[in-house]
C-alpha beads as a LAMMPS data file, in Angstrom:
LAMMPS data file: protein, C-alpha beads

342 atoms
341 bonds

1 atom types
1 bond types

-500.0 500.0 xlo xhi
-500.0 500.0 ylo yhi
-500.0 500.0 zlo zhi

Masses

1 110.0

Atoms # bond

1 1 1 2.837 -104.639 2.931
2 1 1 -0.116 -103.478 5.089
3 1 1 -2.233 -100.302 4.652
4 1 1 -0.731 -98.792 7.695
5 1 1 2.920 -98.876 6.386
6 1 1 1.978 -97.623 3.168
7 1 1 0.083 -94.692 4.427
8 1 1 3.435 -93.937 6.740
9 1 1 5.664 -94.000 3.921
10 1 1 3.624 -91.274 1.850
11 1 1 3.477 -89.395 4.878
12 1 1 7.058 -89.618 5.370
13 1 1 7.656 -88.886 1.503
14 1 1 5.502 -85.403 1.738
15 1 1 6.976 -82.117 1.791
16 1 1 6.173 -80.249 5.305
17 1 1 3.017 -77.750 5.199
18 1 1 4.371 -74.082 5.270
19 1 1 3.534 -72.120 8.464
20 1 1 1.368 -69.182 7.566
21 1 1 3.405 -65.624 7.951
22 1 1 2.585 -63.843 10.845
23 1 1 0.638 -60.776 10.175
24 1 1 2.329 -57.423 11.078
25 1 1 1.069 -56.016 14.301
26 1 1 -1.124 -52.698 13.532
27 1 1 0.729 -49.372 14.137
28 1 1 -1.132 -47.870 17.551
29 1 1 -2.936 -44.947 16.387
30 1 1 -1.539 -41.499 17.329
31 1 1 -3.836 -39.862 19.453
32 1 1 -4.837 -36.487 18.257
33 1 1 -3.432 -33.487 19.496
34 1 1 -5.671 -31.307 22.054
35 1 1 -6.772 -28.171 20.593
36 1 1 -6.491 -25.271 23.210
37 1 1 -9.277 -23.168 22.635
38 1 1 -9.330 -19.328 23.359
39 1 1 -11.619 -17.209 25.307
40 1 1 -11.596 -13.188 23.867
41 1 1 -13.244 -10.555 25.582
42 1 1 -13.770 -7.331 23.671
43 1 1 -13.777 -4.063 26.069
44 1 1 -14.812 -0.677 24.755
45 1 1 -11.668 1.335 25.154
46 1 1 -13.183 4.494 26.157
47 1 1 -16.094 3.313 28.463
48 1 1 -14.375 -0.190 29.858
49 1 1 -17.512 -1.796 29.063
50 1 1 -17.988 -5.425 28.062
51 1 1 -19.008 -5.513 24.687
52 1 1 -18.587 -9.439 23.629
53 1 1 -17.290 -12.407 24.879
54 1 1 -16.135 -14.893 22.350
55 1 1 -15.730 -18.328 23.406
56 1 1 -14.122 -21.414 22.029
57 1 1 -11.862 -18.920 19.455
58 1 1 -9.120 -20.764 17.715
59 1 1 -5.545 -20.096 18.281
60 1 1 -5.070 -19.961 14.597
61 1 1 -7.467 -17.308 14.196
62 1 1 -6.128 -13.852 12.835
63 1 1 -7.040 -10.356 14.297
64 1 1 -9.164 -10.255 11.676
65 1 1 -11.138 -13.155 11.748
66 1 1 -12.094 -12.045 15.465
67 1 1 -12.867 -8.535 13.682
68 1 1 -15.200 -10.516 11.224
69 1 1 -16.777 -12.142 14.761
70 1 1 -17.336 -8.913 16.353
71 1 1 -19.222 -7.764 13.393
72 1 1 -21.848 -10.178 13.300
73 1 1 -22.811 -8.937 16.824
74 1 1 -22.470 -5.214 16.278
75 1 1 -23.119 -4.909 12.147
76 1 1 -22.452 -0.955 11.960
77 1 1 -18.597 -1.820 12.582
78 1 1 -17.599 -3.620 9.924
79 1 1 -13.441 -4.929 10.186
80 1 1 -12.057 -1.939 8.586
81 1 1 -13.565 0.722 11.087
82 1 1 -12.433 -1.499 14.241
83 1 1 -9.056 -0.781 15.822
84 1 1 -8.481 -4.015 18.523
85 1 1 -5.538 -3.120 21.057
86 1 1 -4.219 -5.659 23.758
87 1 1 -3.605 -2.316 26.001
88 1 1 -5.091 0.975 25.774
89 1 1 -2.163 2.739 25.339
90 1 1 -0.667 0.244 23.254
91 1 1 -0.642 0.502 19.034
92 1 1 -3.257 -0.989 17.434
93 1 1 -2.816 -4.863 16.141
94 1 1 -2.317 -5.562 12.501
95 1 1 -5.247 -7.655 10.449
96 1 1 -2.983 -10.629 10.130
97 1 1 -1.508 -11.218 13.503
98 1 1 -2.244 -14.611 14.816
99 1 1 -4.235 -15.134 18.360
100 1 1 -1.400 -17.798 19.983
101 1 1 1.392 -15.717 18.683
102 1 1 0.465 -12.719 20.997
103 1 1 1.429 -12.364 24.344
104 1 1 -1.560 -13.204 25.605
105 1 1 -2.875 -16.272 27.932
106 1 1 -6.114 -18.593 26.924
107 1 1 -8.258 -15.610 28.072
108 1 1 -7.481 -12.125 26.248
109 1 1 -9.000 -9.313 26.531
110 1 1 -9.116 -6.566 23.632
111 1 1 -9.718 -2.941 23.586
112 1 1 -11.748 -2.048 20.775
113 1 1 -12.178 1.654 19.487
114 1 1 -14.798 3.114 16.702
115 1 1 -12.279 4.476 13.742
116 1 1 -14.846 6.177 11.879
117 1 1 -16.727 5.513 8.483
118 1 1 -13.856 4.584 6.236
119 1 1 -12.825 4.908 2.584
120 1 1 -10.551 2.696 0.644
121 1 1 -7.216 4.035 -0.417
122 1 1 -8.267 3.282 -4.234
123 1 1 -11.127 6.063 -3.713
124 1 1 -8.947 8.783 -1.815
125 1 1 -6.155 8.570 -4.426
126 1 1 -8.745 9.301 -7.020
127 1 1 -10.397 11.935 -5.587
128 1 1 -7.241 13.483 -4.861
129 1 1 -6.087 13.297 -8.318
130 1 1 -9.657 14.250 -10.337
131 1 1 -9.996 17.342 -8.161
132 1 1 -6.420 18.968 -9.299
133 1 1 -7.093 17.444 -13.113
134 1 1 -10.334 19.393 -13.448
135 1 1 -9.860 22.707 -11.269
136 1 1 -6.664 23.528 -13.247
137 1 1 -8.760 22.943 -16.748
138 1 1 -11.506 25.396 -15.351
139 1 1 -8.489 28.352 -14.824
140 1 1 -6.975 27.149 -18.570
141 1 1 -10.270 27.307 -20.152
142 1 1 -10.898 30.843 -18.247
143 1 1 -14.352 30.114 -17.407
144 1 1 -16.496 32.959 -15.932
145 1 1 -16.085 34.558 -12.439
146 1 1 -12.396 33.515 -12.428
147 1 1 -10.601 36.295 -14.084
148 1 1 -12.266 39.730 -15.567
149 1 1 -14.999 39.371 -18.027
150 1 1 -13.401 40.689 -21.023
151 1 1 -11.192 37.188 -20.456
152 1 1 -13.793 34.739 -20.204
153 1 1 -13.076 31.329 -22.145
154 1 1 -10.125 33.580 -24.390
155 1 1 -6.782 31.608 -24.978
156 1 1 -3.255 32.868 -23.874
157 1 1 -1.066 33.698 -26.110
158 1 1 2.204 31.755 -24.682
159 1 1 2.809 28.550 -25.619
160 1 1 4.392 27.909 -22.089
161 1 1 0.743 28.225 -21.135
162 1 1 -0.446 25.725 -23.154
163 1 1 2.701 23.383 -22.241
164 1 1 2.016 23.618 -18.678
165 1 1 -1.563 22.882 -19.033
166 1 1 -0.615 19.540 -20.891
167 1 1 2.372 18.564 -18.452
168 1 1 -0.019 19.353 -15.769
169 1 1 -3.072 16.741 -16.955
170 1 1 -0.704 14.592 -18.114
171 1 1 0.762 14.083 -14.300
172 1 1 -2.594 13.524 -12.931
173 1 1 -4.296 11.324 -15.770
174 1 1 -1.024 9.104 -15.408
175 1 1 -1.602 9.051 -11.602
176 1 1 -5.269 8.022 -12.119
177 1 1 -4.457 5.469 -14.327
178 1 1 -1.494 4.100 -12.202
179 1 1 -4.401 4.007 -9.265
180 1 1 -6.685 1.877 -11.387
181 1 1 -4.263 -0.548 -12.942
182 1 1 -0.707 -0.150 -11.637
183 1 1 -0.901 -0.032 -7.918
184 1 1 -1.381 -2.483 -5.088
185 1 1 -2.222 -0.803 -1.979
186 1 1 -1.377 -2.359 0.777
187 1 1 -3.581 -0.498 3.548
188 1 1 -7.051 -1.244 3.388
189 1 1 -8.514 2.283 4.250
190 1 1 -8.577 5.813 5.504
191 1 1 -11.047 7.545 7.975
192 1 1 -13.586 9.306 5.955
193 1 1 -12.542 12.227 7.789
194 1 1 -8.687 12.612 6.347
195 1 1 -10.119 12.700 2.921
196 1 1 -11.079 16.593 3.350
197 1 1 -7.578 17.515 4.555
198 1 1 -5.798 15.382 1.420
199 1 1 -8.087 16.445 -1.253
200 1 1 -7.765 20.238 0.295
201 1 1 -4.054 20.316 -0.095
202 1 1 -4.129 19.021 -3.874
203 1 1 -6.942 21.036 -4.823
204 1 1 -5.911 24.209 -3.379
205 1 1 -2.506 23.815 -4.240
206 1 1 -3.897 23.062 -7.977
207 1 1 -6.087 26.247 -8.027
208 1 1 -3.402 28.129 -6.695
209 1 1 -0.950 27.704 -9.340
210 1 1 -3.227 27.559 -12.171
211 1 1 -4.721 30.398 -11.500
212 1 1 -1.386 32.517 -11.706
213 1 1 -0.299 30.720 -14.835
214 1 1 -3.142 30.663 -16.809
215 1 1 -3.708 34.625 -15.665
216 1 1 -3.831 36.967 -18.988
217 1 1 -1.306 39.091 -17.426
218 1 1 1.046 36.037 -16.798
219 1 1 5.003 36.650 -18.148
220 1 1 7.175 34.017 -19.508
221 1 1 10.243 32.407 -18.073
222 1 1 13.425 34.884 -18.332
223 1 1 15.446 32.726 -20.120
224 1 1 12.463 32.173 -22.189
225 1 1 12.638 29.043 -24.503
226 1 1 15.496 27.653 -23.321
227 1 1 14.446 27.437 -19.939
228 1 1 11.196 25.958 -20.936
229 1 1 12.712 23.396 -23.014
230 1 1 15.152 22.244 -19.985
231 1 1 12.180 22.219 -17.442
232 1 1 10.270 19.954 -20.141
233 1 1 12.826 17.480 -20.231
234 1 1 13.315 17.377 -16.377
235 1 1 9.868 16.666 -16.330
236 1 1 9.494 14.094 -18.876
237 1 1 12.280 12.257 -17.711
238 1 1 11.171 11.947 -14.163
239 1 1 7.422 10.902 -15.173
240 1 1 8.650 8.380 -17.221
241 1 1 11.316 7.208 -14.076
242 1 1 8.404 7.138 -11.720
243 1 1 6.046 5.029 -13.463
244 1 1 9.137 2.640 -13.986
245 1 1 9.028 2.666 -10.041
246 1 1 5.569 2.098 -9.618
247 1 1 5.491 -0.825 -12.185
248 1 1 8.644 -2.613 -10.676
249 1 1 7.078 -2.203 -7.110
250 1 1 3.899 -3.714 -8.795
251 1 1 5.939 -6.694 -9.769
252 1 1 7.540 -7.344 -6.662
253 1 1 4.991 -9.364 -5.074
254 1 1 1.721 -11.132 -6.306
255 1 1 -1.667 -9.984 -5.621
256 1 1 -3.179 -10.281 -2.625
257 1 1 0.287 -10.887 -0.936
258 1 1 1.510 -9.083 2.153
259 1 1 4.670 -10.570 2.280
260 1 1 7.704 -7.609 1.950
261 1 1 10.694 -7.835 -0.159
262 1 1 13.526 -5.764 -0.871
263 1 1 12.948 -3.705 -4.143
264 1 1 16.254 -4.115 -6.535
265 1 1 16.761 -2.586 -9.883
266 1 1 15.168 -4.240 -13.102
267 1 1 16.449 -4.623 -16.100
268 1 1 14.617 -1.040 -16.888
269 1 1 17.346 1.494 -16.643
270 1 1 15.184 3.905 -15.069
271 1 1 14.880 1.570 -11.927
272 1 1 18.691 1.633 -11.596
273 1 1 18.655 4.091 -8.859
274 1 1 17.361 1.877 -6.428
275 1 1 21.021 1.459 -6.001
276 1 1 20.960 4.420 -4.120
277 1 1 17.577 5.084 -2.646
278 1 1 14.869 3.596 -0.861
279 1 1 11.945 5.403 -2.335
280 1 1 13.415 6.707 -5.926
281 1 1 9.453 7.288 -6.726
282 1 1 9.616 10.151 -4.624
283 1 1 13.171 11.389 -5.953
284 1 1 11.331 11.299 -9.581
285 1 1 8.220 12.837 -8.340
286 1 1 10.252 15.594 -6.793
287 1 1 11.909 15.947 -10.075
288 1 1 8.767 16.103 -12.020
289 1 1 7.763 19.288 -9.906
290 1 1 11.251 20.816 -10.015
291 1 1 11.124 20.577 -13.947
292 1 1 7.777 21.824 -13.911
293 1 1 8.684 24.881 -11.431
294 1 1 11.670 26.053 -14.333
295 1 1 9.473 25.801 -16.894
296 1 1 6.511 27.989 -15.565
297 1 1 8.651 29.942 -13.492
298 1 1 5.827 30.529 -11.100
299 1 1 6.178 31.139 -7.269
300 1 1 2.761 29.046 -6.323
301 1 1 4.720 25.942 -8.212
302 1 1 7.884 26.313 -6.311
303 1 1 6.018 26.554 -2.960
304 1 1 4.033 23.684 -3.670
305 1 1 7.517 21.584 -4.888
306 1 1 8.934 22.637 -1.277
307 1 1 5.906 21.133 0.561
308 1 1 5.754 18.351 -1.537
309 1 1 9.741 17.718 -0.924
310 1 1 9.228 18.017 2.820
311 1 1 6.080 15.823 2.965
312 1 1 7.777 13.251 0.776
313 1 1 11.035 13.202 2.928
314 1 1 8.866 12.390 5.999
315 1 1 7.371 9.405 4.080
316 1 1 10.566 8.283 2.442
317 1 1 12.540 8.392 5.709
318 1 1 9.779 6.537 7.409
319 1 1 9.952 3.712 4.790
320 1 1 13.658 3.452 4.873
321 1 1 13.778 3.196 8.818
322 1 1 10.942 0.093 7.766
323 1 1 13.223 -1.341 5.247
324 1 1 16.511 -1.244 8.086
325 1 1 14.552 -2.798 10.575
326 1 1 12.523 -5.557 8.738
327 1 1 15.722 -6.839 6.988
328 1 1 19.297 -7.409 8.111
329 1 1 20.189 -7.691 5.275
330 1 1 19.339 -4.428 3.508
331 1 1 22.131 -2.483 1.318
332 1 1 23.911 -0.338 3.525
333 1 1 24.572 2.511 0.373
334 1 1 21.089 3.868 -0.069
335 1 1 19.806 6.942 0.994
336 1 1 15.877 7.842 1.734
337 1 1 14.998 9.908 -1.136
338 1 1 18.201 11.730 -2.264
339 1 1 21.211 9.885 -3.212
340 1 1 23.977 10.144 -0.796
341 1 1 22.620 13.411 0.943
342 1 1 19.082 12.332 2.713

Bonds

1 1 1 2
2 1 2 3
3 1 3 4
4 1 4 5
5 1 5 6
6 1 6 7
7 1 7 8
8 1 8 9
9 1 9 10
10 1 10 11
11 1 11 12
12 1 12 13
13 1 13 14
14 1 14 15
15 1 15 16
16 1 16 17
17 1 17 18
18 1 18 19
19 1 19 20
20 1 20 21
21 1 21 22
22 1 22 23
23 1 23 24
24 1 24 25
25 1 25 26
26 1 26 27
27 1 27 28
28 1 28 29
29 1 29 30
30 1 30 31
31 1 31 32
32 1 32 33
33 1 33 34
34 1 34 35
35 1 35 36
36 1 36 37
37 1 37 38
38 1 38 39
39 1 39 40
40 1 40 41
41 1 41 42
42 1 42 43
43 1 43 44
44 1 44 45
45 1 45 46
46 1 46 47
47 1 47 48
48 1 48 49
49 1 49 50
50 1 50 51
51 1 51 52
52 1 52 53
53 1 53 54
54 1 54 55
55 1 55 56
56 1 56 57
57 1 57 58
58 1 58 59
59 1 59 60
60 1 60 61
61 1 61 62
62 1 62 63
63 1 63 64
64 1 64 65
65 1 65 66
66 1 66 67
67 1 67 68
68 1 68 69
69 1 69 70
70 1 70 71
71 1 71 72
72 1 72 73
73 1 73 74
74 1 74 75
75 1 75 76
76 1 76 77
77 1 77 78
78 1 78 79
79 1 79 80
80 1 80 81
81 1 81 82
82 1 82 83
83 1 83 84
84 1 84 85
85 1 85 86
86 1 86 87
87 1 87 88
88 1 88 89
89 1 89 90
90 1 90 91
91 1 91 92
92 1 92 93
93 1 93 94
94 1 94 95
95 1 95 96
96 1 96 97
97 1 97 98
98 1 98 99
99 1 99 100
100 1 100 101
101 1 101 102
102 1 102 103
103 1 103 104
104 1 104 105
105 1 105 106
106 1 106 107
107 1 107 108
108 1 108 109
109 1 109 110
110 1 110 111
111 1 111 112
112 1 112 113
113 1 113 114
114 1 114 115
115 1 115 116
116 1 116 117
117 1 117 118
118 1 118 119
119 1 119 120
120 1 120 121
121 1 121 122
122 1 122 123
123 1 123 124
124 1 124 125
125 1 125 126
126 1 126 127
127 1 127 128
128 1 128 129
129 1 129 130
130 1 130 131
131 1 131 132
132 1 132 133
133 1 133 134
134 1 134 135
135 1 135 136
136 1 136 137
137 1 137 138
138 1 138 139
139 1 139 140
140 1 140 141
141 1 141 142
142 1 142 143
143 1 143 144
144 1 144 145
145 1 145 146
146 1 146 147
147 1 147 148
148 1 148 149
149 1 149 150
150 1 150 151
151 1 151 152
152 1 152 153
153 1 153 154
154 1 154 155
155 1 155 156
156 1 156 157
157 1 157 158
158 1 158 159
159 1 159 160
160 1 160 161
161 1 161 162
162 1 162 163
163 1 163 164
164 1 164 165
165 1 165 166
166 1 166 167
167 1 167 168
168 1 168 169
169 1 169 170
170 1 170 171
171 1 171 172
172 1 172 173
173 1 173 174
174 1 174 175
175 1 175 176
176 1 176 177
177 1 177 178
178 1 178 179
179 1 179 180
180 1 180 181
181 1 181 182
182 1 182 183
183 1 183 184
184 1 184 185
185 1 185 186
186 1 186 187
187 1 187 188
188 1 188 189
189 1 189 190
190 1 190 191
191 1 191 192
192 1 192 193
193 1 193 194
194 1 194 195
195 1 195 196
196 1 196 197
197 1 197 198
198 1 198 199
199 1 199 200
200 1 200 201
201 1 201 202
202 1 202 203
203 1 203 204
204 1 204 205
205 1 205 206
206 1 206 207
207 1 207 208
208 1 208 209
209 1 209 210
210 1 210 211
211 1 211 212
212 1 212 213
213 1 213 214
214 1 214 215
215 1 215 216
216 1 216 217
217 1 217 218
218 1 218 219
219 1 219 220
220 1 220 221
221 1 221 222
222 1 222 223
223 1 223 224
224 1 224 225
225 1 225 226
226 1 226 227
227 1 227 228
228 1 228 229
229 1 229 230
230 1 230 231
231 1 231 232
232 1 232 233
233 1 233 234
234 1 234 235
235 1 235 236
236 1 236 237
237 1 237 238
238 1 238 239
239 1 239 240
240 1 240 241
241 1 241 242
242 1 242 243
243 1 243 244
244 1 244 245
245 1 245 246
246 1 246 247
247 1 247 248
248 1 248 249
249 1 249 250
250 1 250 251
251 1 251 252
252 1 252 253
253 1 253 254
254 1 254 255
255 1 255 256
256 1 256 257
257 1 257 258
258 1 258 259
259 1 259 260
260 1 260 261
261 1 261 262
262 1 262 263
263 1 263 264
264 1 264 265
265 1 265 266
266 1 266 267
267 1 267 268
268 1 268 269
269 1 269 270
270 1 270 271
271 1 271 272
272 1 272 273
273 1 273 274
274 1 274 275
275 1 275 276
276 1 276 277
277 1 277 278
278 1 278 279
279 1 279 280
280 1 280 281
281 1 281 282
282 1 282 283
283 1 283 284
284 1 284 285
285 1 285 286
286 1 286 287
287 1 287 288
288 1 288 289
289 1 289 290
290 1 290 291
291 1 291 292
292 1 292 293
293 1 293 294
294 1 294 295
295 1 295 296
296 1 296 297
297 1 297 298
298 1 298 299
299 1 299 300
300 1 300 301
301 1 301 302
302 1 302 303
303 1 303 304
304 1 304 305
305 1 305 306
306 1 306 307
307 1 307 308
308 1 308 309
309 1 309 310
310 1 310 311
311 1 311 312
312 1 312 313
313 1 313 314
314 1 314 315
315 1 315 316
316 1 316 317
317 1 317 318
318 1 318 319
319 1 319 320
320 1 320 321
321 1 321 322
322 1 322 323
323 1 323 324
324 1 324 325
325 1 325 326
326 1 326 327
327 1 327 328
328 1 328 329
329 1 329 330
330 1 330 331
331 1 331 332
332 1 332 333
333 1 333 334
334 1 334 335
335 1 335 336
336 1 336 337
337 1 337 338
338 1 338 339
339 1 339 340
340 1 340 341
341 1 341 342
């Protein structure tokens, strides 16, 4: 057999060569989405003067982001001091509103107004509470120039006077501690000018009631100890209830979150009133002052309680309407501040 035949025989007996597997075709790369930037113009609300033109503002920017950019050009107008709106007669825009969700085109005009110097709400609450606490104690210890000189630094002979001082002090110390450690304040700041109105109301009311309760000629309640005890029990019950509601509201949302939720009763029995009212913190606050009125039988305290009830009703009704508007499944049985009444 010649060499060619042997080579052919080897070739015929050999296994066929495997063809390489075809490589998968690379997927075509997706084209990056084209970002449409906004052009934001900020105009003075009063003079209609153009203050700033911001170019290439990202569509996901919030109103707070725009305020921060505006603050870089005008350092004296920090974000909390700015009010921005889309129309001179429209409401102020919220900080969390996103530019691309606003009813504007790619060119947006914002009207700016200066809110004036601002204070944090925490500072306001502390000022509102420290004043009454200190003023009441000044009358309780009968500092000079308050009553007749012969009563300077004297003490009342009536036990209810000392009890009223303890309850009043407890109330405002509780509010101070809640401001520092419990409350999560959603509103950032308040105009500085408003603190004089707020503090004036609380401070003057505290001084007025303290003057009469600690007066040397103060007379005890008509039903004496029985009336005092009844008022004290109401006061303490409502103070515990008020604190329980504040803790429940604090636990409703994590720190820094602005997501609103419907408050519901917890395992704490003092929170079960949530089944009936939207703002039980005001309900308990009202009950505390009613108890203090019964305990002291003092007209200025009764007047303060009535005024506080009117104001808290306004706040509670506004909060109640806000809940109904925001949550479709909001419990229909709830009233604003008084179960089944108001």
